[in-house]
N, C-alpha and C positions, 0 to 999 in steps of 0.2 A: 916336412912334418910339422916343422915349427920354426919361428923366427927368433933371433936373438935379441935380448934386451939388454940395456946397460945397466951399471951397478945401482945407478940412482933410483931407477925405477923399481928394481928389486928390493931395495932396502926399504921402500915405504910399503911393502906387502907383508901379509902375515905368514906365518909357517902353519902348514896343514897339522892339527893336533895329532893326527895318527900317521899319516904318510910323509913323513920327514924323517928319514934313515941318515945318521951321521955317516954311514959308509956308502950313501947313494952316491952315483955318478952322473945323474942326469937331474937338473932342476927345471920343472914346468912352472909357469905362472898360469893361472886361470884368472881371467878378468872378472872383476866385482867390486863390490863395495863393502870391504876393502878387496884388493886383489889378494890371492891366496897362492904360496909356493908349495909345491911338491917336490921333495927330493927322494927319489926312487932309484932303482938299480936298473942301467940302461940295458944290461943283457935280457931283463925280463921283457923288456919291450922288442928288442931285436929278435928273439926267438919267436914272436909272432909275425914278424914283418918280412917282406920278400927283398928288401934292401936294408944294409946297415943304415944307422942313424947317423947323420953326417954332423956330429956334435963333439966338441973336447971336454974332458973333464972339468968340472967346476964351473961351467958356463950355465947362464941362465937363459931359458927360451920361453918364449909365449906359446901357449897351447894355440892351435889353429882357432879362427874366428868362429864362433857358435859353441866351442867346447867350455861347458859350465863347470864351476866347482863340483856340484853334485854329480855331474855325469863322470867326471875324472874319478871322483871318490869310488863311484859305483864300479868304475872300470878297474882301479886297484884293488877294491875288495874283492873282485874275482880274480885278478891276476895273483894276488897273495893270499887266496883261499880263504879269507874271512867270511865271504858270502859267494861261494862259486856259483855260476850259472846252474839252473837245474828247474824241473819242472815245478818244483816246490818254492823256488825263489820269489821274493816279491814282484808282482809285475812291474812295478815302477822302475825296480832294480834292472830287470830284463831290458826295458825300454831305454834306461840310461845307458847300459853297455851296449847295446845295438847303435845307439847315436855316437858314442865316444869312439867306437871301434870302425866306424864306417869310412868308405875312401874319403869323403870330404873332411874329416876330422883326423883322427890319429892312424888311420888306414892299418887295422890290424885283421887281416882277412881271414884267419882261423877264428879269432874271436867273433868277429861279426857273423861268420856263418853259424857258428854254435849259438849265438844270441837270436839269429833270425829263426832258427829250428825251434827253440823254445818259445819265441813270440808267436809263431804259428800254432803251436800246441795250445798255447795258454789263450789265444784270441780266436781260434778257429771253432767250427761248430756248424750244425744243421745237417739234413732238415729235421732230425729229431731234436726236441728241446735242450738246450744247453743254458749253461749259466756262465756269464763273464765276470771277471772281477772288476774292480772300479779302474780309473785312468782311461776311459772309453775315448775321450776326446783326444787324449795324449797319444793313445795307440794308433788311432785314425790317422793323426797327423805323421807317425811314423810309417805306417803303411803307405800312405801317399808319397812320402818323401823317398822311400826306398823301393818302391815299386812291388810291394808285398800284396798281389792281388787277392790271394787266397783268403786273407781274412777280412777283406772290406765288406763283404756281404754279411758275415756274422756280425761284425762290428756295427754297421748300420742297423740292422735289427735290434742289436742290444740296445742302441741308442734310442730308437723307437719305442721299446717295451719298457726301459728302465730309468730314462732321464728326460730332462725338459731340454730338448735340442735348440729350441728357440733363442735367439741371442737375447740377453739381458740388456736392458737401457741403463748405461753407466751414469753415475752421478759424476759432478766434478772432481770430488775426491777419489772416485775408483779409478780415474785415468791418471791420477798423479798431477792434475793441473792445479792452480790456484783456487783455494777455497775462500767463500767469503766468510769472514769470523764474526760472531756476535761480541757485545760487550763483554770484556773479562776472559774471553776464550783466548787459547793459545794455539799456534800452529803445531800440529803434531810433528814430532820428529822423524825424518825421513825413513829411519830402519824399523819403524812401527808399522810401515805398509808395504813390506817386500812381497807378500803374498798375492797382492793384486798383480804384480807384474808377471809372476809366475803362473797365473790363472791360464789354463788352457782351454781355449774356444775354438768353435768349428769355423772353417772357412765359409764365406758366403755360398760358395758352389756346394759344400757338402750340407750346408742347411736346406739348401734347394732340393738336394737329393734326399734328405729326411722328409721333407714335405710331400714330395714326389711318391715316396715309399709308404707313407701313411695314408694318402689319398688311394693309392693302388691297393693296398691291404684292407682298407674300409670299403672299398666299393667290391671289392673281389669276395671278401668274406662275410660280409652283413648278410647276404641271402642264404649262405650256407649254414650260418648260426641261427638265424631266425626261421628256418623252414625245416620242419622234420622231415628226415629222408623217407622216401617211400620203401615199402616192403610188401610182402603178401599181405592180405586185408588184415588179417586178425592181429598181427604185428604192427601194422600201420597205426591202428586205432591205439594200440598201447603205447607205442613211442609219441603219438600226438598228445596223448595224455600226460606223460612223464616229462615231455621235452621242457617244458616252462620250469618246473621246480629242479630238475637236474641238470639243464643246460644253459638255458637263457637267464635264469635268476643268478647263478654264480658268475656267469659272464658280466652280467651287468654289475655285479658288486666288484668285481676286480679289473674292469676295463678290458674284458677278453676280447672285444672286438679288434682291439688293436695287437693282440697276442695270438694270432692262430695257430702257431705251433704248440704252444703250452695249453691253449682252450681245447684244440683237437684230442690232444694226450689226455687231458682230464675226461673228455668225453669217452675215449677209449677205454679209460680205467673204471667206468662205471660198470657194476656187475649187473649187466642188462637182462642175464638169464634169470637172476633172482627179482627183477622189476617184472617178468612176465613175457620177456621176447624169447622166442624159440632159439636153441642153440645156433641154428644154421643161419638165421637172421643176424645174431650177434656177432657171429664169425664174419659174416659178409659185410657187415656195417664197419667194424674194426678194420678190416682191410681197406673199405672205402674211405675211412677217415685217415689211414695211413697214406693213401694216393693224394688225399686232399693236402695232407703236409708236403709231400714230394712237389705237388703241382704249385703251391704257394711259394715254396722255395725257388723253383725254376722261374716263376713269373718275376721274382724280385729282381732278377738281372734286367728285364725290360723296365720296370718301375724305377730302377737305379740309374740306368743308362751306363751300366758298367762296361 
């Protein structure tokens, strides 16, 4: 679970402002600048583990590599019921608990399974339109790391429709390297730029998948969007007349060609009968647009090569 550290190393660390209990029986150190110590109740962790924690009272242990202060805080917020895992918990909290409880970190199987279930609920979706919270890049990284395949397609779709997935070109200051200073300027203190280190970015492979998805969506959906569907003659003429103002123009205004699920749903919600389309044709077309949504969703597997 963790490795023991000496008293000198622990003396240089700071106590966590909330999770330092005087009657705690296990001290964990999270690496950082500075290191942070958590003093918690060993029994609380052992109830979640398949094996006992092989530590003695009063000893200080390093958390496993990769366990951050933020992840440990989120885990203890759940275990001590400050912010228990739920569908309404902040997405970043769910992801952090998922990481901290994973086999490669603190290895708490029950907590990990619970976090995984809520993670799949929060970041799942399709083929009906859906909305994801923020933290998409972080969520995709967790899905890749822990093999949670059910959410990958929804996450890639959300990345395509709601974010700039292309990698940004970093300036020297962005990557923490030396910065050329002008006359009279002073070097920024290191603690002023920690957010840059914590930025979540897509892997090159996932950026390529996003590009492939965008190409596939545009190539497939453009002819559907810009060609009025055929029907019997009278309704075909009305659809052709209404298609530009009711379908194409709104899609142009909100980049609808990149959002096939949402655009098709908006088309379905138009009151076509009041626009002059017969009830039978309106019903038929809504069913057709629903099939188009399902078809796009199925084709995404090939575009993403999942």
